[in-house]
C-alpha positions, 0 to 999 in steps of 0.5 A, a space after each residue: 221717119 214715121 209715116 202716119 197718113 190718116 191719123 186725123 190729127 191724131 185724136 186717139 191717145 194711143 196713136 199719139 203715144 205710139 208716135 212719141 214712143 218711136 221718136 222720129 226725127 221726121 213725122 208725116 201725118 194726116 191732119 184732121 178733116 176740118 172741112 167736116 167741122 160742125 157737120 159730121 164731127 164735133 168741136 171736141 174732136 178738133 180741140 183734141 186734135 190741136 192739143 195732140 198736135 201741139 204735144 207732138 210738135 213739142 217733142 218732134 223736131 220736124 212734122 209734115 202735115 197733110 191729107 184731110 186738113 189741106 182740103 179746107 181753105 182755112 187749113 193754115 188758120 187752123 194750124 196757127 196754135 200748133 205752129 206757135 207751139 212748134 216755134 216755141 219748142 224750136 221745131 218745124 210744122 210744114 206741109 209737104 210742099 214746104 218740106 221741099 221749099 215750095 209754096 203750098 198749092 192745095 188744089 183740093 180746097 179749090 175744087 169748086 172754083 177750079 171746076 167752075 173756071 176750068 170745066 171738064 170736057 164733055 168726053 171726060 164727064 161721060 167717062 166719069 159716069 161710066 161704071 167702075 169696071 168700065 172706067 178701069 178698062 180705059 184711061 180718062 180722056 185728057 185734054 192738053 
């Protein structure tokens, strides 16, 4: 197993080469931050990420994608070409949830609607506004 949590695709060729050289049976890697597409990161970045993920899935039988990518509601659509490449090679592209036979529930991409539907308590918001050193001295107030 190879754990590559923050490789953002990967987009760097040296990272792809390192992953392939290690020949893991299971790779857990971070996907690209698609929620920043068109804002901070160019389309070329994402085309490179897709191309490299397809290359990896052509060589590694089981890949778990996680981290940045699942922060975007469109994560599954973004992965369609990569998933097709994996299927063509007889390999699996999964989320961590799918690896343990669960349905993905990426909460991060639902942050805004969750916040609107389940507003934090006044006490929690006050705690969140404290300076870092004060917050580290006491746990956040949680409601049941």
